[in-house]
N, C-alpha and C positions, 0 to 999 in steps of 0.2 A: 395426545395432543397432535393436531394436524398442522404441519409447518409447510408452507408454500415457499418454492423458489421460483423468482418471476422476475423479469426485466424491471429496473428502476423506473418509479414514477415520482414527479416533483414534491408530492406529499410525504415521501419517504424520507427526505432530507433531514428533518429534526431527529427521528428516530436514528438515523445512521450517526448523527453528530453525538447521540448519547451513547450508541454503541462504540464509538470510537474512543471517547473518554474512558468508559468502563472497562476498556481491554487495553488502555494506552500505555500502561506500565509492564510491558514485556508480557502482555496476555492478563494482566492483573489490573483491578480497578485504580485508575490515576486520578479519581476525583479530587483527593485531598492534596495532590501535586499541583493543582491548578486554581488559581483565583477566577480566571475567566473560563468557564466550563467549554466555549466554544473555540478556544484558541487552537488546541491540538487539531481537531477537525478542519480547521481553515487550512492547515497544512496538508494533512494527510487523507483527507475524505473528501470534503467539498469542491475542490477543484476538479475532480475527475468527471463525475457526472454533468458539471457545467461545460466542460470542454467537449465531452463525448459521452452523452447518455447511453448509448448503445453498447457501451462496455462497461454498464454498471449493472448489477444484480443483486436482489435482496433476498433475505429468507424471513418471513413473517409469520406469526401466529396470531391467535386472537388477543394477545397482549400488544402487539404490534411488531416493529422490526426488531429481530433479535441477532442478524448477522447480514454482511453484505461482502461483496468483492467489488473493488473498482480498479481500473486499468486504463492505460493508454497504449495504443499501439505503435506509436513512434514517440520514444522517449526525447529526442531531441527537439521535435516539433512541440512537444508538450512543454519542454522547458522554455521554449521561446514564447510559447503561448501565456505561460505564468508570467514570464518577464513583461509582457505587453498588456495583458488583460487582468490579470488576478492580483498579482503582488501589488502595484500600484495604489489601489484604494485600501489595501490592508496596510500598507506603510504608514497611510494618513490615519487610519484607525489606531495603528499601533506605532506610535514614533520611536526613533531608534534610541531615545532616552530610556525607553523601558527594557532595552537589551543590558541590563545589569544586574548582577547576581545580589537579591535583597539580603541573602544569607539565611533564609528561613525555611530552606528545602525545597521551595517550590520550583517550577520549572518553566513558568510563563516566559520569562527572560531567554530562555534558549530557543523557543519557537519565536520570538520576536526576532532574535538574532537571525535564524533562519529565513524569515520574511524579509530582511533588509540584506542578505548576503547577495553579492553580485556572483551570478553563474558564469562559468567560462563559456565563451562563444564557440570555442572549438568542438569538434565531434568526438565524444567518447568511443573509443575502438571496440568497446563492449557492444555498441549499438548497431555494430555491422552484421553480425550474426544473432543477437538477441535484442531488438529494438523495443519490445514491448516490456513494461513492468506492471506490477500489481501491488495492492493491498487487500488484505483479506482479514476480517475480525469477526468473531462470533461470541456472544455472551454466555457464561457459563451455563444458563438453562438449555442452550441449544447445542452445547457440546456433547459429543458421544453418541449423536444421532445421524451421522453420516451427512451432515450440513456442509462440511468444509469440501467434501469430494463433489456433493451436487452443485455448489456455488463454482467450484473450479473447473468442473465439467461445462457447465453453461459458458463460463468465460472462455475456455480453449475451443469450444466449438465456433464461437463468434471469431475468435482470432484466427481460426484455421480458414474460415469462410471467407475472411479478408485476405488471406494467403500471406500472412505474417510470420515471418522467418523463425523468429524465436522470442523467447521471454525470459526475463531475469528478475530477481528480487534480492534485497538484503534480509538476512536473518541474524538477530542478534544473539550475542553468546548467552544471553540470560534467559532465552526462552527455547530450551531444548525440545520440548513438545512441538514447537511449531517446525523446528528443523526435522524432526522425524517425520513430521506430517508431510513436509514438502518431497523428502525422500521417497515416502510410500506413494506419492501422487505422480511421480516421474521427474522430479528435479535431481540434479547433479551439483555437486559442490565444484566450483570452477576457481574460487579463490578464498582464502582465509585471512581475515584480518584482524586486528586488535579487537575490534568491536564485535565480531561476527564471521559470517560468511556470505560469500556471494554465490547464489544458486541459479542454474540456468535450465531452460528446456528447450530443444530443438523441435519446433512445430512443423517441420516440414517431414518428419519422419514420426507416425503417430506412436512408434514403437520407442521413441526417444528415451524413454526412462531408464533402462537397465541395459541395453545391449551393447553400449560403447560409451565411454568416457567424453567429456565435451572437449571441444577444442580449446587450447590454451587462449585466454582473453585477458586482456589489460585488467587490472584490478579496479574496481569501483570505488568511488570515494565518499558517496554519499551514503547515509545510513537510512533503512527502511523501518519506518515505525511499525509496520504490520508484523512485526517479527519479535 
């Protein structure tokens, strides 16, 4: 099976939405957890190539997209962009009245709650040294083929060309495979929360992975789906 890793193209978006849903439960299929199959990706996949397509890369084979990585180089500006451009139409599509738990185990209401949540205007101290963040997801049929490293390498090269200082992400405690992958690709744990870990990478030093621990950073409060 030949798998290409390449820059995002607009026609990749439906495939990325499917991958997001099929890996949306800490790497497992979340299809049964959502009535609306697009809702999860509206939060964790779609806004990134819309805001900065140069920081989105996909892995594709003859069946279509089977993995992707998306990122922003500046998390603070990205949050402002979301508030100005992305969330308003979604708030109309998904009114706040939908942000209540129906008690059937589905999670649509949690994503609607995220869409309506007011973000703080202040600057997270984490962003000073690690302004970029990412989400990466790969279907089971693409796992074990080195796609995670290939996607990550493509993204890191682009971030370094832009002279981005550092990168962070959140990894949930329910996904130990993802945590091991991030450690193996050069991230270090900067903070541990009840939901999981904040992991960081210093992009100013290409050996940033293991030579020294990260500087102390304030804990991040938002949780990353990608993990």
